[in-house]
C-alpha positions as CSV (number, residue, x, y, z in Angstrom):
1,M,11.7,-22.5,-4.4
2,R,14.8,-20.4,-5.2
3,V,14.5,-16.6,-5.7
4,T,17.0,-14.7,-7.7
5,M,17.2,-10.9,-8.2
6,N,18.0,-8.9,-11.3
7,T,17.1,-5.4,-12.2
8,Y,13.3,-4.8,-11.8
9,F,10.4,-6.5,-10.2
10,H,6.7,-6.5,-10.5
11,L,4.9,-8.6,-7.8
12,N,1.1,-9.2,-7.8
13,D,0.3,-5.8,-9.5
14,F,2.8,-4.1,-7.1
15,Y,5.5,-2.1,-8.8
16,V,8.8,-1.1,-7.2
17,K,11.6,0.3,-9.4
18,K,15.0,-1.5,-9.4
19,W,14.2,-5.2,-9.0
20,N,13.2,-8.2,-11.0
21,F,12.6,-11.3,-9.0
22,I,12.8,-14.6,-10.8
23,R,11.1,-17.3,-8.8
24,E,11.8,-20.8,-9.8
25,G,9.2,-23.4,-8.8
26,E,9.5,-27.1,-8.8
27,G,10.4,-28.6,-12.2
28,G,12.5,-25.5,-13.2
29,D,9.5,-23.4,-14.2
30,K,10.2,-19.7,-13.8
31,T,7.9,-16.8,-12.9
32,K,9.3,-13.4,-13.9
33,F,8.0,-10.1,-12.3
34,L,8.8,-6.9,-14.2
35,T,8.2,-3.3,-13.4
36,N,6.9,-0.2,-15.2
37,D,9.1,2.9,-15.0
38,S,7.0,4.5,-12.3
39,D,8.4,5.3,-8.9
40,E,5.0,4.9,-7.2
41,F,3.5,1.9,-5.8
42,Q,0.5,0.7,-7.8
43,V,-1.9,-1.7,-6.2
44,P,-5.2,-2.5,-7.8
45,E,-8.4,-1.7,-5.9
46,G,-9.4,-4.5,-3.5
47,A,-6.2,-6.6,-4.2
48,A,-3.9,-4.8,-1.7
49,D,-5.1,-6.7,1.4
50,R,-5.0,-10.1,-0.2
51,R,-1.5,-9.8,-1.7
52,L,0.4,-7.9,0.9
53,P,1.6,-11.0,2.8
54,A,2.8,-12.7,-0.4
55,R,4.8,-9.6,-1.4
56,L,6.4,-9.2,2.0
57,K,7.2,-13.0,2.1
58,L,9.0,-12.8,-1.2
59,I,11.0,-9.7,-0.2
60,V,11.9,-11.1,3.2
61,Q,12.9,-14.4,1.5
62,A,15.1,-12.4,-1.0
63,Y,16.6,-10.4,1.9
64,K,17.4,-13.6,3.8
65,E,19.1,-15.0,0.7
66,A,21.1,-11.7,0.3
67,V,22.2,-11.8,3.9
68,L,23.3,-15.6,3.5
69,D,25.2,-14.7,0.3
70,G,26.8,-11.6,1.9
71,D,25.4,-9.4,-0.9
72,R,25.6,-6.0,0.7
73,K,24.3,-4.1,-2.3
74,A,21.2,-6.4,-2.5
75,I,20.7,-6.0,1.2
76,Y,20.7,-2.2,1.0
77,E,18.4,-2.2,-2.0
78,L,15.9,-4.6,-0.3
79,E,16.0,-2.5,2.8
80,D,15.3,0.6,0.6
81,I,12.3,-1.3,-0.8
82,L,11.0,-2.1,2.8
83,F,11.5,1.5,3.9
84,M,9.6,2.7,0.8
85,M,6.8,0.3,1.7
86,E,6.7,1.5,5.3
87,K,6.7,5.1,4.2
88,E,3.8,4.5,1.8
89,K,1.9,2.6,4.6
90,N,2.5,5.6,6.9
91,E,1.4,8.1,4.3
92,L,-1.8,6.1,3.7
93,A,-2.4,5.9,7.4
94,Q,-2.1,9.7,7.6
95,K,-4.5,10.1,4.6
96,V,-7.0,7.7,6.3
97,A,-6.8,9.8,9.5
98,A,-7.3,13.0,7.7
99,M,-10.3,11.6,5.8
100,S,-11.8,10.3,9.1
101,A,-11.4,13.7,10.6
102,E,-13.1,15.2,7.6
103,I,-15.9,12.8,7.7
104,S,-16.4,13.5,11.5
105,S,-16.4,17.2,10.8
106,G,-19.1,16.8,8.0
107,K,-21.2,14.7,10.3
108,E,-21.0,17.4,13.0
109,K,-22.0,20.1,10.4
110,L,-24.9,18.0,9.2
111,V,-26.2,17.5,12.8
112,R,-25.9,21.3,13.4
113,L,-27.7,22.1,10.1
114,Q,-30.5,19.6,10.9
115,A,-30.9,21.2,14.4
116,D,-31.0,24.8,12.9
117,F,-33.5,23.6,10.4
118,D,-35.7,22.1,13.1
119,N,-35.5,25.2,15.2
120,Y,-36.4,27.3,12.1
121,R,-39.4,25.0,11.4
122,K,-40.7,25.2,14.9
123,R,-40.4,29.0,15.0
124,S,-42.2,29.3,11.6
125,E,-45.0,26.9,12.9
126,K,-45.4,29.1,16.1
127,K,-45.8,32.3,14.0
128,D,-48.6,30.6,11.9
């Protein structure tokens, strides 16, 4: 399989501006991956985990080809893509950590409210 790079790429519902990979399979059939004009990563719900290795494989393969060809511009652009992916991963990890902390805080509030309600119920039963 040969991978060539052009202007834009869209790989498995994952959009990154500035690349278009054309993957040639056996028999000369080509698969073209195009982008939209968004600067953001777009991964459909539930598909991210299944497709991540395939995306990385294709990018790494293109990176290896660029290194072997000595194409510095392609190397820099692929490194930019990898850094963007790493940045996005780190941002998502921070969001997950923040949401986990929020969930823990909500659970603690719920436990305190339940305890307060139980105490109120017991006090009102004693008064009767």
